[in-house]
Residue, then its C-alpha position, 0 to 999 in steps of 0.5 A: m500500500q502507498t502512503e499519502s506521501q508516496a501517492i502521486q497524481p497522474d500527469p493530466r497531459v498524458i490523461e488528456a492525450v489518452e482520452a483523445l486517443s480513446n475517442r479517435r480509436p475505440a478499438l484500442v480502448p481496452l489497451l489504453a485502459a491497461f497502459g494509459g494510466l501507467l504512462a500518466h503515473k510514470a510521467a508524474l513519478a519521473e517529474r517528482l524524482a527528477d530533483s532527487i537525482p544526485q548531480g554526480a549520479v551520472c557522468v556526462d563524458p563527451a569523449r565517451l559519447a563521441q565513441g558511441v558509449p551511452l552515459l549509463a553503460g557500465a555505470d554503477l547505479s547505486a547512486l540511483r538506489e533511493a529513487l529506484n526504491e521509491a519507484v518500487v513502492v509507488f509503481l509496483p502497486l500500480l502495475a498490480e492494479a493494472f494487471p490483476a492476473l499478475n498480482i501474486e507474482l508482482s507481490h513476490v517481486a515487491v517482497g524480493l526487492d524490499h527485502p533482498d537476501q542476497e546482492r543479486a536481488d538488490v534493485a540497483a544490481l537488477a537494474r544493471h542486469l536489465l540494462d546489460g541484457n544479462e538474462e542469466a542473472l535476471a533468470q536466477a533472481a526471478e527463480g529466487m523470487n519464485v516468479p517467471a523471468g518475464v514477470l521480473v523483467f516486466a516489473l523492473r522495466g516499470v520501476l526503471g522507466p520513471v527513474l531513467a526518465a528523471v535521469d534524462e531530465s537531469v542530464r539534458a542540459r549537460m548533453a546540449g550540443i553533443t552529437w549522437t549518431k547511433g540508433f540506440c539511446p545515448v543515455c541508457g543504451s536502449l533501442p527506440g520504441l518510436a520514430a518521429l518526423s519533427k515539426v520546426g524546432d520541435l522536441g525542445s532539445e539541442f539535438l533536435r533543432g533545425g528544419g521540420g521533417q528531421k527524423h528523431l528516435h524516442c527511447s523505449l525505456c528512458g524516453h530520451d529523444w535524439r536525431i538520426a539519419r532519416g534512411m538508417c536502420p537504428v539497429c543494424e545501421n543499414s542505409d541501403k534504400d533498397q533494403r528499407e521499406y514502410f507500410r501504413v494503413e490506408g487513409e492514415a497519412v500520419e503513422k507508418v511502420d519503417i522496416c529494415l529488410k536486412c535485419g527484419l526489425y521495424v520501428p513505428c514512425v509518426d509525422l508530428r507535422e500532421l498533428d495539432g499540439e504536441p501529444p506525449l510520444e509514449v501515448l502516440s506509440l501506444g496508439m500505434a499498437h494496431l500497426d505493431i500487430l500488422a507488422r508482426q503478422k507480416g513476419y517482422r519483429p519490433a526493434a524494442w520491447l514494449p508491453w503492447n507490442q508483445i500482444d498478438 
């Protein structure tokens, strides 16, 4: 149970965007009901945690970035433990509420993270394993909690998301002017869950300033946005136009799916120039779940893991 001081109010901007999307796409209402509230609470928790991230928690090294090394690659996450523990207390109950079928397993995860009996169950250590893709360590930790590894990963991503979004906010000014050309996130190293064609001066980052129609990627975990060459696959860096294609639903000019025929992976893409206002990108990503389903039916795989792109 959350105490009154731990409870958070969902971000009204996200709630408004989810409601607008529900009105526009009634078929997605069950999905939006499951994930929309989580996205709104994630945004609110990230904002609350931003001021609690220690200044020295993440080192911004331009030389490492120039070599294609993300900020958190190999970093000791113990300085984020306090924020991670708060996210465990706040976010795991929200996950259990949104997905009651996982209530028992998530309660086991909560107990394991709140009272780790060994280092491998420490939330900061598990966050490190998640960022490193250390499936063996995560499987061992899940076994110790008596839950499937997939449930532990789901819970950890839910906990880590708002913390890393707060980290992104804390380092944004220090990263201004630094060029990043890779397809994975310069902050946490995760792959993008969404691509966007920007409006003029859109997205408010030094990375992204310039004319409209530039392509940017949105990190699937921390939410960082960065510019990328428009014709490059973010995963395998294939730039051969003959091995790149896209598809969209007839009559939908705003949304499409970019596909790399070389690696078989795809990234949904939204043209922000065709939209009024600036809806949160994670809500736009959720609203393209029908394109995820179509892409998977065509035999392609998503570049990044998102809860809603695992649904057939």
